[in-house]
DOZA-41496 format. One record per residue (C-alpha): residue in three letters; x, y, z. Coordinates in steps of 0.05 Angstrom, whole numbers, padded with zeros to 5 digits, always signed. Layout:
<rs>
ALAXYZ
...
</rs>
This chain:
<rs>
UNK-00022-00922+00907
UNK-00006-00925+00833
UNK-00031-00986+00795
UNK-00028-01012+00725
UNK+00026-01010+00674
UNK+00028-00993+00599
UNK+00091-01009+00562
UNK+00104-00992+00490
UNK+00166-01014+00453
UNK+00180-00979+00389
UNK+00233-01003+00342
UNK+00263-00975+00278
UNK+00325-00994+00237
UNK+00356-00982+00168
UNK+00412-01014+00131
UNK+00445-00997+00065
UNK+00504-01023+00023
UNK+00540-00987-00033
UNK+00604-00994-00070
UNK+00643-00931-00089
UNK+00689-00937-00149
UNK+00725-00886-00192
UNK+00697-00868-00260
UNK+00717-00824-00317
UNK+00712-00749-00307
UNK+00651-00740-00353
UNK+00612-00800-00328
UNK+00553-00791-00281
UNK+00575-00793-00209
UNK+00540-00841-00161
UNK+00529-00815-00090
UNK+00487-00835-00030
UNK+00463-00761-00029
UNK+00401-00747-00074
UNK+00441-00701-00117
UNK+00511-00674-00126
UNK+00554-00623-00165
UNK+00625-00649-00152
UNK+00656-00715-00129
UNK+00668-00717-00055
UNK+00690-00767-00002
UNK+00629-00809+00018
UNK+00629-00790+00089
UNK+00643-00717+00079
UNK+00596-00696+00024
UNK+00558-00633+00047
UNK+00488-00618+00030
UNK+00512-00555-00006
UNK+00545-00600-00057
UNK+00482-00641-00064
UNK+00436-00581-00081
UNK+00434-00559-00153
UNK+00475-00497-00166
UNK+00509-00501-00096
UNK+00585-00504-00094
UNK+00643-00501-00047
UNK+00653-00427-00043
UNK+00675-00400+00026
UNK+00615-00387+00072
UNK+00598-00316+00087
UNK+00572-00298+00156
UNK+00497-00286+00162
UNK+00488-00232+00215
UNK+00413-00244+00219
UNK+00415-00319+00231
UNK+00482-00333+00256
UNK+00493-00382+00201
UNK+00533-00383+00135
UNK+00505-00386+00067
UNK+00536-00422+00006
UNK+00547-00385-00059
UNK+00528-00416-00126
UNK+00582-00447-00167
UNK+00580-00424-00239
UNK+00576-00472-00297
UNK+00568-00534-00254
UNK+00545-00598-00289
UNK+00489-00621-00242
UNK+00460-00691-00246
UNK+00406-00713-00195
UNK+00420-00785-00182
UNK+00364-00832-00201
UNK+00327-00781-00247
UNK+00332-00747-00314
UNK+00340-00677-00283
UNK+00403-00643-00307
UNK+00427-00583-00343
UNK+00404-00507-00338
UNK+00339-00526-00305
UNK+00372-00556-00245
UNK+00427-00506-00234
UNK+00389-00451-00199
UNK+00419-00433-00132
UNK+00380-00454-00071
UNK+00389-00421-00002
UNK+00433-00465+00045
UNK+00452-00446+00115
UNK+00511-00479+00149
UNK+00519-00483+00225
UNK+00588-00504+00245
UNK+00610-00541+00308
UNK+00627-00477+00346
UNK+00556-00452+00336
UNK+00529-00520+00355
UNK+00569-00518+00419
UNK+00543-00448+00434
UNK+00471-00473+00433
UNK+00484-00520+00492
UNK+00437-00573+00462
UNK+00440-00641+00491
UNK+00389-00670+00443
UNK+00370-00665+00370
UNK+00305-00629+00390
UNK+00341-00574+00429
UNK+00390-00566+00373
UNK+00339-00558+00318
UNK+00296-00511+00361
UNK+00355-00465+00365
UNK+00358-00452+00290
UNK+00322-00390+00262
UNK+00290-00433+00207
UNK+00254-00482+00257
UNK+00180-00473+00270
UNK+00139-00496+00329
UNK+00149-00570+00345
UNK+00086-00602+00375
UNK+00105-00673+00362
UNK+00144-00687+00425
UNK+00139-00721+00493
UNK+00108-00660+00527
UNK+00050-00650+00478
UNK-00020-00668+00508
UNK+00016-00693+00570
UNK-00049-00715+00605
UNK-00074-00757+00547
UNK-00056-00821+00511
UNK-00018-00782+00459
UNK+00039-00775+00510
UNK+00051-00850+00505
UNK+00102-00839+00448
UNK+00160-00831+00493
UNK+00226-00796+00476
UNK+00204-00772+00408
UNK+00216-00702+00374
UNK+00210-00679+00303
UNK+00234-00624+00256
UNK+00188-00572+00229
UNK+00222-00522+00182
UNK+00187-00457+00170
UNK+00124-00480+00206
UNK+00102-00522+00146
UNK+00084-00581+00189
UNK+00114-00645+00216
UNK+00133-00696+00162
UNK+00149-00643+00107
UNK+00223-00636+00121
UNK+00273-00687+00096
UNK+00325-00708+00145
UNK+00393-00733+00121
UNK+00454-00761+00157
UNK+00519-00750+00120
UNK+00475-00739+00056
UNK+00434-00804+00064
UNK+00361-00812+00080
UNK+00340-00835+00150
UNK+00285-00882+00170
UNK+00223-00847+00199
UNK+00198-00861+00271
UNK+00140-00911+00269
UNK+00098-00868+00314
UNK+00051-00818+00279
UNK+00018-00755+00299
UNK-00049-00726+00272
UNK-00033-00667+00227
UNK-00077-00618+00191
UNK-00146-00647+00180
UNK-00128-00704+00229
UNK-00086-00739+00174
UNK-00031-00779+00208
UNK+00039-00755+00193
UNK+00106-00787+00206
UNK+00175-00755+00220
UNK+00244-00773+00237
UNK+00261-00775+00313
UNK+00309-00716+00322
UNK+00330-00743+00389
UNK+00364-00803+00357
UNK+00414-00761+00320
UNK+00485-00765+00348
UNK+00492-00693+00376
UNK+00560-00709+00406
UNK+00589-00726+00338
UNK+00557-00671+00295
UNK+00611-00629+00257
UNK+00558-00583+00223
UNK+00485-00576+00202
UNK+00467-00557+00130
UNK+00397-00531+00121
UNK+00364-00524+00055
UNK+00315-00468+00072
UNK+00273-00473+00009
UNK+00224-00527-00016
UNK+00258-00582-00055
UNK+00202-00632-00069
UNK+00216-00631-00144
UNK+00288-00657-00129
UNK+00281-00700-00066
UNK+00209-00719-00064
UNK+00145-00699-00026
UNK+00179-00706+00042
UNK+00223-00643+00027
UNK+00166-00593+00016
UNK+00191-00552+00075
UNK+00265-00562+00059
UNK+00322-00609+00075
UNK+00368-00617+00139
UNK+00433-00653+00130
UNK+00472-00672+00192
UNK+00546-00681+00180
UNK+00585-00720+00230
UNK+00659-00713+00250
UNK+00711-00753+00213
UNK+00785-00762+00221
UNK+00781-00748+00295
UNK+00845-00766+00330
UNK+00843-00765+00406
UNK+00794-00766+00460
UNK+00751-00722+00503
UNK+00701-00727+00559
UNK+00649-00674+00575
UNK+00603-00670+00635
UNK+00545-00625+00647
UNK+00493-00618+00701
UNK+00435-00571+00707
UNK+00369-00560+00740
UNK+00307-00518+00738
UNK+00304-00475+00800
UNK+00244-00489+00845
UNK+00225-00554+00810
UNK+00241-00626+00812
UNK+00273-00626+00745
UNK+00347-00641+00739
UNK+00389-00663+00681
UNK+00456-00697+00673
UNK+00493-00707+00608
UNK+00559-00747+00597
UNK+00591-00740+00528
UNK+00651-00781+00505
UNK+00688-00774+00439
UNK+00744-00818+00417
UNK+00782-00828+00350
UNK+00845-00855+00321
UNK+00881-00851+00255
UNK+00914-00914+00229
UNK+00952-00940+00168
UNK+00993-00876+00165
UNK+00932-00833+00160
UNK+00896-00872+00106
UNK+00843-00896+00156
UNK+00805-00870+00218
UNK+00757-00898+00268
UNK+00715-00849+00311
UNK+00664-00867+00362
UNK+00614-00817+00398
UNK+00579-00834+00462
UNK+00523-00793+00494
UNK+00484-00809+00558
UNK+00429-00761+00585
UNK+00388-00774+00647
UNK+00333-00724+00665
UNK+00285-00729+00724
UNK+00210-00716+00713
UNK+00179-00646+00722
UNK+00117-00653+00768
UNK+00054-00614+00758
UNK+00059-00592+00830
UNK+00126-00558+00815
UNK+00094-00494+00787
UNK+00029-00461+00813
UNK+00002-00451+00743
UNK+00011-00526+00727
UNK-00009-00553+00796
UNK-00084-00548+00782
UNK-00132-00548+00725
UNK-00172-00495+00762
UNK-00139-00426+00748
UNK-00200-00383+00771
UNK-00158-00354+00829
UNK-00111-00319+00777
UNK-00169-00277+00753
UNK-00209-00267+00817
UNK-00185-00195+00828
UNK-00195-00174+00755
UNK-00267-00146+00746
UNK-00264-00161+00670
UNK-00254-00234+00681
UNK-00273-00252+00751
UNK-00342-00277+00731
UNK-00312-00320+00674
UNK-00313-00397+00686
UNK-00267-00410+00625
UNK-00204-00415+00667
UNK-00232-00474+00705
UNK-00207-00530+00662
UNK-00224-00587+00709
UNK-00251-00648+00675
UNK-00324-00669+00675
UNK-00305-00743+00676
UNK-00296-00755+00750
UNK-00308-00810+00804
UNK-00382-00788+00803
UNK-00417-00827+00751
UNK-00471-00814+00696
UNK-00515-00876+00690
UNK-00581-00896+00654
UNK-00630-00953+00661
UNK-00628-00999+00601
UNK-00697-01021+00574
UNK-00734-00988+00630
UNK-00806-00960+00632
UNK-00784-00889+00627
UNK-00784-00849+00692
UNK-00770-00895+00750
UNK-00803-00874+00814
UNK-00798-00887+00886
UNK-00868-00874+00909
UNK-00886-00809+00877
UNK-00812-00785+00874
UNK-00781-00789+00803
UNK-00711-00821+00810
UNK-00693-00815+00737
UNK-00706-00773+00674
UNK-00756-00796+00622
UNK-00695-00828+00588
UNK-00676-00866+00650
UNK-00617-00825+00667
UNK-00591-00815+00738
UNK-00523-00802+00770
UNK-00483-00807+00834
UNK-00460-00745+00870
UNK-00434-00717+00935
UNK-00485-00714+00990
UNK-00461-00647+01009
UNK-00488-00617+00943
UNK-00560-00603+00927
UNK-00601-00653+00887
UNK-00597-00715+00930
UNK-00658-00763+00923
UNK-00632-00829+00952
UNK-00573-00829+01002
UNK-00525-00889+00994
UNK-00483-00869+01054
UNK-00469-00805+01089
UNK-00425-00780+01033
UNK-00455-00807+00967
UNK-00527-00804+00939
UNK-00565-00811+00875
UNK-00594-00755+00835
UNK-00638-00751+00773
UNK-00615-00737+00701
UNK-00542-00725+00682
UNK-00493-00690+00727
UNK-00498-00614+00726
UNK-00423-00602+00724
UNK-00432-00532+00696
UNK-00473-00508+00753
UNK-00491-00540+00820
UNK-00441-00596+00815
UNK-00381-00558+00789
UNK-00342-00573+00852
UNK-00345-00648+00833
UNK-00302-00638+00771
UNK-00236-00675+00771
UNK-00170-00642+00772
UNK-00126-00681+00725
UNK-00061-00648+00749
UNK-00057-00677+00819
UNK+00000-00725+00826
UNK+00017-00724+00751
UNK+00079-00704+00711
UNK+00088-00649+00660
UNK+00148-00679+00627
UNK+00171-00753+00636
UNK+00236-00775+00667
UNK+00282-00809+00618
UNK+00347-00843+00605
UNK+00374-00834+00536
UNK+00436-00874+00506
UNK+00462-00853+00438
UNK+00524-00885+00406
UNK+00551-00872+00336
UNK+00614-00899+00302
UNK+00643-00878+00237
UNK+00703-00906+00199
UNK+00736-00904+00134
UNK+00798-00933+00102
UNK+00829-00910+00035
UNK+00848-00977-00001
UNK+00876-00935-00058
UNK+00869-00867-00091
UNK+00809-00896-00126
UNK+00774-00937-00074
UNK+00751-00921-00003
UNK+00716-00968+00047
UNK+00670-00935+00098
UNK+00620-00953+00151
UNK+00570-00920+00198
UNK+00542-00955+00260
UNK+00490-00922+00305
UNK+00448-00945+00365
UNK+00397-00904+00404
UNK+00355-00924+00463
UNK+00312-00884+00509
UNK+00267-00903+00568
UNK+00215-00854+00592
UNK+00168-00857+00652
UNK+00110-00812+00665
UNK+00047-00808+00708
UNK-00020-00791+00678
UNK-00090-00783+00707
UNK-00134-00841+00723
UNK-00166-00871+00659
UNK-00238-00858+00637
UNK-00286-00903+00602
UNK-00291-00880+00529
UNK-00347-00930+00515
UNK-00412-00943+00554
UNK-00409-01002+00601
UNK-00472-01041+00615
UNK-00480-01067+00687
UNK-00526-01128+00688
UNK-00588-01130+00731
UNK-00555-01185+00774
UNK-00496-01143+00793
UNK-00490-01137+00869
UNK-00484-01060+00867
UNK-00539-01045+00817
UNK-00589-00998+00854
UNK-00645-01026+00806
UNK-00624-01097+00814
UNK-00667-01157+00835
UNK-00702-01160+00901
UNK-00666-01228+00913
UNK-00605-01259+00884
UNK-00603-01328+00852
UNK-00582-01358+00921
UNK-00644-01330+00952
UNK-00610-01277+00992
UNK-00641-01208+00997
UNK-00608-01155+00954
UNK-00582-01098+01004
UNK-00567-01049+00947
UNK-00635-01046+00912
UNK-00668-00979+00925
UNK-00727-00995+00970
UNK-00799-00972+00950
UNK-00789-00976+00873
UNK-00857-00976+00842
UNK-00845-00993+00769
UNK-00782-01037+00769
UNK-00793-01111+00762
UNK-00770-01160+00817
UNK-00716-01186+00769
UNK-00686-01118+00766
UNK-00664-01077+00706
UNK-00592-01069+00675
UNK-00558-01003+00679
UNK-00510-00968+00631
UNK-00449-00930+00658
UNK-00431-00874+00608
UNK-00384-00826+00644
UNK-00336-00847+00699
UNK-00263-00840+00719
UNK-00231-00900+00751
UNK-00194-00863+00806
UNK-00198-00926+00851
UNK-00149-00958+00803
UNK-00098-00904+00814
UNK-00058-00859+00766
UNK-00036-00887+00699
UNK+00038-00905+00695
UNK+00063-00900+00624
UNK+00132-00932+00608
UNK+00157-00928+00537
UNK+00222-00954+00508
UNK+00247-00929+00440
UNK+00304-00963+00404
UNK+00333-00950+00337
UNK+00395-00984+00303
UNK+00430-00962+00239
UNK+00483-00998+00196
UNK+00515-00974+00134
UNK+00575-00997+00095
UNK+00604-00983+00028
</rs>
């Protein structure tokens, strides 16, 4: 039976409002992108135009990365909006790779995480739903990050159509255990992406400290006229993991081509992958894989079973030191004792035919190694999830000098996973009056005899002594069920 429920609801939103008006040719241009070289329609401004020294030259194929690089535009007057940076010091060319829609389709990505993992500049992404799957860190739900050039999560600036995006409220411990934040790549509207523009060099001096590793700009489709519906189903052979994706795209021009509304819908459903699906994830004990190798057959390192188990480490609180039953020492000098299987050596007092008490702490490295807990049994490696992603973009040219535009986005993901039974991270003191305390009173307050006090104790008072529980896994409460709901909304108009 699975008991207990932990539910986390994470919400994030952002809104912005701007008005775009024509200005004289030599006036500073205002743009939602951090910097620009030439005036561009608000919803079509590429990152290449926003990087100092980058122009609109025809992309050249990059045989190494499968992307295209932009060439610098000579004698461009660059003004970084909101700063005093301009002129020759800001016109140096920076490397920008452009991945078009055909290349995006070729990746087969159904999420922002899969898309960014496919680009050559991406580093290892550890901030995701599968990281530390058996710990509380997995309670972040459907979250993934971007890590350009392996410089760490939180060091890559993420833009959508040249505008900054709000970061996900859940953090991850970075280098030196300093919490870092990043944008949730899974909330990007993959169905509506026209191209990716990746600034492969550090740009902290221009964009700020969050662009140390570079900048990623996601450009959505505009002026889409028509409709399409795509369906994809896949599975991992030999496992319980299956995935279904539905993608709908619809758009319409109006006012004789002066306006357009486009909407992109994406639904992804994936079943959980169970630990039992693969032999190397089915158990923490991998000793059998090395049993036939003389170089490693004696090593116990592959046995990763947890020392926190249903067998407890305990200690008497405020006791006389070693507690004895006649001449037999039941605890260490610090009052420590433990429960263990009666089938293993070390039993001093038998509780029933299966469980007994032993002195000191549990010897999980030697005689009691078989009592370690396998955290993989019944758990999931990756969670099941339902992900909904909707994005709408629209614009209307009021005149040659004025355009109204808007972007609306909504993302929601629900994940469910099973984790091992919880452990006590802090010591729990069991009072002397507790019914199950083996060093409890001889009689309870109602005068009844205590059937669980160890008989023959020589130095325990009749009132009993409290006991401290320091290591225990609550398997009797069942596996942990972790349900997480992530939602994110975005509104922009100008």
